[in-house]
N, C-alpha and C positions, 0 to 999 in steps of 0.2 A: 616179796618174792624176788630173790636175786639168783645169781649163778651159783656155782659150786662153793665159792667162798665169798665173804663180804666185800673183798676188794675187786671182785670180778666186774668189769665194766659192761659185759654183755648181759645186762639185766633183763629178766623176763617180766612180763606184765605191762601195765599201762599207768599213765599219770594223768590226773585230772587237774587242769589249770582253770581256776575259778576266779571270776571277777564278781564282787558283791557290792551292794550299797552299804551304807553305814549301819543298817539293821541286820545284815547278814543275808539279805534276799539275793539269790544268784541272778546276775544280769547276763553273764556269758560263761559258757563252759567250753573248753577246748581239750580234746583227748589226744595224747601223744604216747609214744612208747616210753618206757621207764628210763631209758638211757639218753633221752633227749634233754639237753640243758634248757633251763628256763629262759635264758636270754634269747634263744632262737625263736621262741613262740610268744614272746611278750607282746609284740605289735599285732600279731594275728589275734590274740585274745582280746585286745582292746578294740580292734577293728570289727570283731564279730558280736558286738554288744547288741542285744535284742532291741532295746529302746535307744534310738538315736538321739543325740543331743542336737539342739538347734545350731545352725552353722555359725551364728555370731553370738558369742557370749561376752558379756562385759567383764566378768571375772573368770579366772582360770579355776577349774575344779580340782580339788585335792585328790591325790591318788597315792595311797600308802602301799609300799612294796617291801618285800624282804630283801636281804642282801644278795640273793641269787640273781636278782634283776639289775644289779649294780654294774653298769657299763656306760661309757660316754654315748655310744650310739643309741642305746635304748632310752637313756634320759633325754636325748635330743628328739627322738621320735615321739616320746610321750609329750614333750613340750610343744612340738609341732601339731599335735592332735588336740591341744587346748587344755592340757592337764598340768598341774603342778606336782611333780614327783616328790614323795617323802620316802627316801630310802635310808633306813637306819640300820646300823650294826647293833648287835646285842650289847656290846660294851657301851656304845653311845647311849642306848636306852637306859642302862643302869645309871649312868652319870646324869642324864637328863631327869630321871626319876628322883634322884637325890636333890637336884636343883629345884625341881617342881615342888618338893615338900616345903622349900623355903619360899618360893614364889606363889604357891597355892593354886596357880592355874597357868596353863599354857595355851596358846592359840590353836594349834593344830597338831596334837600328838599323833604319832603313828600307832595305829591299832590293828595289828595283824591278828589278834585273837578273834576278830570277827570272822575272818576267812577260816581260821582253824575250827571255829564253832560250826560253820557251814560244812566243812569236811566231816566233822563228827556227825552232823545230821545225815550226810550222804552215807556214812558208814553204818547207820542204823538199818539200812536196807541190805538184806542178806545178799542179794544179787550184785550189789556194788562193792561190798566189803571184800569178797573174793570173786574175782572175775571168772565166770564159767563160760562165757560166750567166746566163740572163735572169731566171729566177724565183728569188725569195728562198728559197723552200722547198728547192729543189734545192741551192743554195749552203750553206744552213744544214745540210742533211743531210750534205754533204761535210765541213763543219767538225766536225760531231759524230762522223763516222767517223774523222777525223783525231784527235780527242780520245780516242776509244776505242783507237786504235792507240798513241797516246802513253802512255796509262794502262797498256796491256798491256806495252809495252816497258819502262816504268819499274818496274812492280810485279812482273811475272812474270819477265821476262828479266834484270832488274837493271840 
């Protein structure tokens, strides 16, 4: 849902910022308006993780992000929080994929499809696919309910 034309910046609707683990289980969800840039809420999303990491980690944990989060400030904030950012552009992924075919394996490839799959799981719920709620609290509650159902189905049901 956008304004009167596709280039209109006064977009209607909301955006779900989702942080998942490597299996697509949502760890954190942050709701903003559709015209809010991803860089602005990147640190808020990371800070609102439900399961807190221990304060002292021997190794930094990998964090795969898309190019919307590419800025020096965000990268530094992510590093300060104990993560190793992997921000790749689509062009770089294609080149790396060609190189990977020759090398057969790579240590930590960026896998954004995991988050896209979680977005698809959210869109299966009719109340989340099209937002009908006027209040942010009600919509956020439905998103958290969907997160709970996703976690239940992935962990308990397999």
